[in-house]
N, C-alpha and C positions, 0 to 999 in steps of 0.2 A: 244655787251652788253652795256646797257645804264648806266648813272651815278648812278641812284637810284638802278638799278638792281645789279650793282657791289657792292654797299654798303650792300644791303640786302644779297647777296651771301656770302660776307666775314664774316658778323656777324653771318650768319647761320652756317658757317663752322668755328666757333670761334677758336677752337684749333685742327683743322683737318690738319694733316701734310701729309696725303696720298692723292693720286689723282692729278689732274692737274687744273691749273687756266690759263685762256686765257690772252693774252697781254692787251686787253682792260680792263678786270676786274682788273688786277694788277695796271695799271696806273690810272684808275679812283679812285681806293682806295688811291693811293698815293696823288692824288689831294685833295680828301676829307680830308685826314689826315693833309695835309699841310694847308688847309683852316681853319680847326677847331683850330689847334694849333696857327696859326697866329692870329685868332680872339681873342682867350683867352689870348695870349701874349700881344696883343694890349690893352685889358682891364686891364691887370695886370700893364702894363707900365703907363697907364693913371691914375690908382689908386695911383701908387707910386708918380707921379708928382703932383697930386692934393691934396693928403692928407699927405703923409709921409714926402716928401722933405721939404715943408714949416715948419713943426714942427721941423725938424732937423736943418734947417737954423736959427730958432729962438733961438737956444741955443748958448750962447756965447763961451762955451768951444768947441774947435775944435774936441778934442777926444770924447767928449760927443755927438757931432753932428754926427760924423762918426758911433759911436755905435748905435745911434738912427736910422740912415739910414739902418744899417745892420740888426738890429732887425725888423725894419719895413718891409724890403724886405723879411725876412724869415717868419714873422708872418702875412704877408698880406693875407687876406682870399682868394684872387684870386691866390695866390701862391699854396695853397693846391688844389684848383680847377684844375689848370693847371697840377699839379703833378698827381692828381688822374686820369685825362683824359689821360695823357701820359702813365700811367701804364695800363689803360684799353685798350689802343690801341696797346700795346707792343706785346701781344700774337697773336692777329689776323694778325698784320702786319708781324710778323715772319712766321706765318703759310702760308699766301698768297704768301710770297716770296719763301718759300720752294716749294709750289705747282707750282709756275711760273718756277722755275728751272726744275721741273719734266716735265713741258709742252714742254720745248725745249730739253728734253732728257738728262738732267744733274742731278747729285745727289743734294739733298738738302743741303749737307754739303758745297756747294759753298757759302752759306751765311757767312761763316767764312772769306771770302775775305774782309768783312767790317773792320776787325781788321788790315788790311794792309794799312798804310797811303797812301793817294793819289792814288797809283797804284791800290789798291784793289777797291776803289770807282769807278775808271774809268772802270775797268774790269766788275764790277757789272752792271754798266749802259749799257755797250756794250752787255752783255749777256741778260739782261732783256728786251732789245728792239728787240730781235730776234723774228722772226715769229714762230708760234707754229708748232710742227711736224704735218704733214698732216694726218698721220695715227696713229694707236695705237702704243704705245711704252711700256716700262717696267712698267710704272705707270698708264696705262689705256688708255681709248679712249679719243679722242680730246674733250675738254670741250664744243666746239661750235657745235659739231655734233648733229644734230637733228634727231629724229625718223621720219621714213617716214610717210607722212600724210595719214591717213585712211579716206576713203570716207564713210560717214555715209549712211547706206542703206535708200533708199527712203521709205517713209511711205506707208502703204497699200492703204491709200486713194488716194495718188498721182499716184501710179503705176497701180493700178487696173482700168481697163477701165470700165466705166459705161455702162452696157448693156441696150440698149433702150427697154423700155417696149412697147409692141405692144398693141395699143388701138383698141378695137373692135368698129367699127363705129356703131352708133345706127341706128336701122332700122327706115326707114321713116314710117310715118303714112299710106301712100298709100300701101307700101309693106306689112305692117302688116294687113291691111284690105283686101288685095288681097289674102294673104295666109291663112288668118283665114277663116275657113269653118263654114257656118251657118248650124246648125242642125235643119231640119224642125220639127215643132211641130206636134206630132201625136194626131189625134182626138180619144178620147176614144169611143170604140163601146159599145152601150147599148144593152144588151141582155134581152130578155123577161124572166121573172122569171119562167114561166111555159112552154109556147109553143116553145120557141126557135126562133120565128120570130121577126124580128125587125120592129117596127112600124115606117112608114115613117113620115117625118116631114111635117107639113102643112105650 
């Protein structure tokens, strides 16, 4: 699965705790989450250094400067942006982690290992880098299993063989003249009106 495909898949299954997620989908998502949080955290830090810290240092009272820095850190606009983004990613991150445990044949309750200091984190990493179960397990089919490709039927125009049309050769003029029969013209016979004898021609 590609980087963008993994992000799209996790956001599509925003709060889906059933099914399975592949190893590539999970780790691409972890990379995306780390990059976005690091970027927002960098902007937050730069905002603190450029705007809030100089104002706090301008105060002569040390207690007032410390309070100014604390209030500035809390009410920095980037703080709320970073907090909102972290909350928005919390549910899909939990869901894809549960589906990743399903993918290796383990219960989603293994996410509770994160509450065990050090050892729990190490065990989580070791589990989450395992390969997916090759076949179906209790949580469904492998996420990377593809349906068999179907060959589209050929179009009628491509499969049907064109039947050649037989052209009747035109008869030549000589053949037509040879076959054509001339009907001789008949001379009309002139009958005498009364005697019946035919008068010879002069």
